[in-house]
C-alpha positions in Angstrom: 44.2 27.4 -4.6 44.6 28.9 -8.0 42.7 27.0 -10.7 44.7 25.6 -13.5 43.6 26.7 -17.1 43.4 23.0 -18.2 43.0 19.8 -16.2 43.7 16.6 -18.0 43.9 12.9 -17.1 45.6 10.1 -19.0 44.8 6.5 -18.4 48.2 5.1 -19.2 47.9 1.2 -19.4 50.5 -1.2 -20.8 48.8 -1.2 -24.1 49.7 2.0 -25.9 46.6 1.5 -28.3 44.3 1.8 -25.2 45.6 5.0 -23.7 43.0 7.7 -23.4 43.0 11.3 -22.1 40.2 13.4 -20.8 40.7 17.3 -21.0 38.7 20.0 -19.3 39.1 23.7 -19.8 38.6 26.5 -17.3 35.5 28.6 -18.4 35.1 32.3 -17.9 32.0 34.0 -16.5 30.2 33.6 -13.2 27.1 32.0 -14.7 29.0 29.2 -16.5 30.4 26.0 -15.0 33.9 26.3 -13.6 35.2 23.8 -16.1 34.0 22.2 -19.4 35.1 18.8 -20.5 36.0 19.3 -24.0 37.7 16.1 -25.3 38.1 12.4 -24.5 40.6 11.1 -27.1 43.7 8.9 -27.7 46.5 9.9 -25.5 49.0 9.8 -28.5 48.8 9.6 -32.2 50.7 10.4 -35.3 54.0 11.3 -33.4 52.3 13.5 -30.8 52.1 12.8 -27.2 50.1 14.1 -24.2 52.3 17.4 -23.9 52.1 18.1 -27.5 48.4 17.9 -27.4 48.0 20.3 -24.6 50.7 22.8 -25.5 49.3 26.1 -26.4 45.7 24.8 -25.7 45.0 27.7 -23.4 47.1 30.8 -22.8 45.6 31.7 -19.4 47.9 29.6 -17.3 49.3 26.2 -16.6 47.8 22.6 -17.4 47.4 20.1 -14.4 48.1 16.7 -16.0 47.5 13.4 -14.2 48.8 10.0 -15.0 48.1 6.7 -13.6 51.7 5.4 -13.8 53.9 5.3 -10.8 55.8 8.6 -10.3 58.4 7.8 -7.7 60.7 4.9 -6.4 60.3 2.8 -3.2 62.4 4.4 -0.4 64.1 1.2 0.5 65.2 0.6 -3.0 66.4 4.2 -3.4 68.5 3.9 -0.3 70.1 0.8 -1.6 71.2 2.5 -4.8 71.9 5.8 -3.3 69.2 7.8 -5.0 68.1 10.9 -3.0 65.9 12.6 -5.5 63.5 11.1 -7.8 63.3 14.0 -10.3 67.2 14.0 -10.6 67.2 10.1 -11.0 64.9 10.6 -14.0 67.7 12.3 -16.0 70.1 9.6 -15.3 68.1 6.7 -16.7 69.7 5.2 -19.8 73.3 6.4 -19.0 76.2 5.3 -17.0 75.3 2.6 -14.4 71.6 3.1 -15.3 72.1 2.2 -19.0 70.2 -1.1 -18.6 67.5 0.2 -16.1 64.8 0.2 -18.7 65.4 -3.2 -20.0 63.7 -5.8 -18.0 65.9 -8.7 -16.9 65.5 -11.9 -19.1 66.4 -14.3 -16.4 66.7 -14.1 -12.6 70.4 -14.0 -12.9 70.2 -10.8 -14.9 68.3 -9.0 -12.1 70.4 -6.4 -10.3 69.9 -3.1 -8.4 70.6 -1.2 -11.6 68.4 -3.5 -13.7 65.5 -4.3 -11.4 62.4 -4.8 -13.7 61.6 -8.4 -14.2 60.7 -10.5 -16.2 61.1 -9.5 -19.8 58.5 -12.1 -20.8 56.3 -14.9 -19.2 57.7 -18.3 -18.5 59.1 -19.6 -15.1 59.5 -16.2 -13.6 59.0 -16.0 -9.9 58.4 -12.8 -7.7 60.6 -14.5 -5.0 63.6 -14.3 -7.6 63.2 -10.5 -7.8 63.3 -10.0 -4.0 66.1 -12.4 -3.6 68.3 -10.7 -6.2 67.5 -7.2 -5.0 67.9 -8.2 -1.4 64.5 -6.4 -0.5 61.2 -7.8 0.7 58.0 -7.3 -1.4 57.0 -4.8 1.3 60.3 -2.9 0.8 59.5 -2.7 -3.0 56.4 -0.8 -2.5 55.9 2.9 -1.6 54.0 4.1 1.3 51.3 5.4 -1.1 51.1 1.9 -2.5 49.8 0.3 0.7 50.0 -3.5 1.0 47.8 -4.6 -1.9 49.4 -2.9 -4.9 51.8 -4.8 -7.2 55.6 -4.2 -6.6 56.9 -1.6 -9.1 59.5 -3.8 -10.7 57.3 -6.8 -11.3 56.2 -6.7 -15.1 53.7 -9.4 -15.3 49.8 -9.8 -14.6 46.9 -7.3 -14.8 48.0 -5.3 -11.7 51.6 -4.8 -12.8 52.7 -1.1 -13.3 56.3 -1.6 -14.3 56.0 -1.4 -18.1 53.6 1.6 -18.1 55.7 3.4 -15.6 58.9 3.0 -17.8 57.0 4.4 -20.8 55.6 7.3 -18.7 59.0 8.2 -17.3 60.4 8.2 -20.9 57.6 10.5 -21.8 58.4 12.9 -19.1 62.1 12.9 -20.1 61.5 13.3 -23.7 59.1 16.3 -23.1 61.5 17.9 -20.9 64.3 17.5 -23.4 62.1 19.3 -25.9 61.9 22.2 -23.6 58.5 21.6 -21.9 58.1 23.3 -18.6 57.2 20.4 -16.3 57.0 20.3 -12.6 56.4 17.2 -10.7 54.1 17.1 -7.6 55.0 16.7 -4.7 58.8 16.7 -5.5 58.9 20.3 -6.7 56.6 21.7 -4.2 53.0 21.8 -2.9 50.2 21.7 -5.5 49.1 25.3 -4.6 52.7 26.5 -4.9 53.3 24.9 -8.3 50.0 26.2 -9.7 50.7 29.7 -8.2 54.3 29.6 -9.7 53.0 28.7 -13.1 50.4 31.3 -13.3 50.5 33.2 -16.6 52.7 30.5 -18.2 51.9 27.4 -20.3 53.7 25.1 -18.1 52.6 21.7 -16.8 52.1 20.4 -13.3 52.2 16.7 -13.4 50.6 14.6 -10.8 50.1 10.8 -10.1 46.3 9.9 -9.9 44.5 6.6 -9.8 40.9 6.9 -10.8 39.8 4.2 -8.3 40.5 6.5 -5.5 37.4 8.4 -6.7 34.9 5.7 -7.6 33.3 6.4 -4.2 32.4 9.8 -5.6 30.3 8.3 -8.3 28.5 5.7 -6.1 30.2 2.8 -7.8 29.1 -0.6 -6.4 31.5 -2.8 -4.6 34.2 -4.3 -6.9 32.7 -7.7 -6.6 29.4 -6.5 -8.1 30.4 -4.6 -11.1 33.2 -4.2 -13.8 34.3 -1.1 -15.6 35.0 -3.4 -18.5 31.3 -3.9 -19.1 29.5 -1.1 -20.7 26.2 -2.0 -18.9 28.0 -1.6 -15.6 29.6 1.7 -16.6 26.1 3.0 -17.5 25.0 2.1 -13.9 27.7 4.6 -12.9 26.7 7.5 -15.3 24.1 9.2 -13.2 26.5 9.3 -10.2 29.2 10.7 -12.4 27.1 13.4 -13.9 25.8 14.5 -10.5 29.3 14.6 -9.0 30.6 16.7 -12.0 27.6 19.1 -11.5 28.5 19.5 -7.9 32.0 20.4 -8.9 30.9 23.0 -11.4 31.8 20.9 -14.5 30.0 21.0 -17.8 30.3 19.1 -20.8 30.9 19.6 -24.6 27.9 18.1 -26.5 29.9 15.3 -28.1 31.7 14.3 -24.8 28.3 14.4 -22.9 26.8 12.0 -25.5 29.7 9.6 -25.1 29.3 9.6 -21.3 25.5 9.1 -21.6 26.3 6.0 -23.8 28.5 4.6 -21.2 31.6 5.5 -23.3 32.7 3.5 -26.3 31.6 -0.1 -26.7 35.1 -1.3 -27.5 38.2 -2.4 -25.4 39.0 1.3 -24.7 35.6 2.0 -23.0 37.0 1.2 -19.5 40.1 3.6 -20.2 37.7 6.4 -21.4 35.6 6.0 -18.2 38.8 6.0 -16.1 40.3 9.0 -17.5 37.2 11.0 -17.1 36.9 9.8 -13.4 40.4 10.7 -12.8 40.1 14.2 -14.3 37.0 14.9 -12.2 38.9 13.8 -9.1 41.7 16.2 -9.9 39.2 19.0 -10.3 37.7 18.0 -7.0 41.1 18.4 -5.4 42.0 21.9 -6.9 38.4 23.1 -6.1 38.8 22.2 -2.5 36.4 19.3 -2.3 38.8 16.6 -1.8 42.1 16.7 0.2 45.3 16.2 -1.8 46.0 13.5 0.8 49.8 14.2 1.1 51.1 13.0 4.4 53.1 15.5 6.6 56.4 14.8 8.3 57.6 12.2 5.9 60.5 13.6 3.8 60.9 10.5 1.7 57.5 11.0 0.2 58.4 14.4 -1.3 61.9 13.4 -2.3 61.9 9.8 -3.4 58.4 8.1 -3.3 55.8 10.6 -4.4 52.0 10.3 -3.7 48.7 9.7 -5.5 46.6 12.8 -5.7 43.6 12.4 -3.4 44.6 9.2 -1.6 44.1 9.5 2.2 47.4 9.6 3.9 46.4 7.5 7.0 48.3 4.3 7.8 51.9 3.5 8.1 54.4 2.7 5.3 53.8 -1.0 4.4 57.6 -1.8 4.0 59.3 -4.6 5.9 62.2 -4.4 8.5 64.0 -1.1 8.5 61.2 0.9 6.8 60.4 4.4 7.9 57.1 4.9 9.5 55.2 8.2 10.2 
């Protein structure tokens, strides 16, 4: 696989103040590491966004950019509303029948297939109302990649919810493309190797969905019940494993970034986000370097047209949707 000039991962939570991005640049010379991590920074500031930050950063080829928001729609929901292509659907949001799509329903009565996100605010909302109004089970409101434990896309409350961050992320993609950014979405626009090859010699962006938790095993993180990324002392336990993994991938560090990693990242609320964006970025490098399979399941057209996939997530196991789901 052709190595991208830049690999970046943005931790894209619901709170814009905590969003962080880690950036690695490909190095030249056989005696140097394959990549050097050059920045861990806020993902947006002073009117700039991720694509503004990376534009023109390296003229030797494309940037591979990962986000941990959902990039895709559940297949059963897409079938119910007649959507056959997620990238094409992105351009429809905010107009025609989709003018209220981004506005979370205030009450259960406001939920519809064209306004599926719920609720707008806490207070008396039930997940059952979402399923009843959409006519789809909780399983049918998850993608194959989500498995059975993820929160459904359209639910907007609680620590596991992904709805608000995904809406923000989709808006980011639309606005960047409207400004003329050359953005390809994996796996919808092609295989990762073909997209990177097609972007060779350009300053385009190949965007992928990435969840850092998929790669915690690579740094030897303890079982979830025994540690928390929110605690700096617990992150410090993972630093030796993180550094060893980076070395095995041929990744070096700018001096200021290495100091931040050695310190367990910042000692504020964004420390967990810095940790995750670095882990996600290393996982992406692991995939393009051939150390980790991309994980994309074969023989399932809905994955590459509607649902998408999380880079590096193993493809085993059937789709978790309920009655009528496609299984491969």
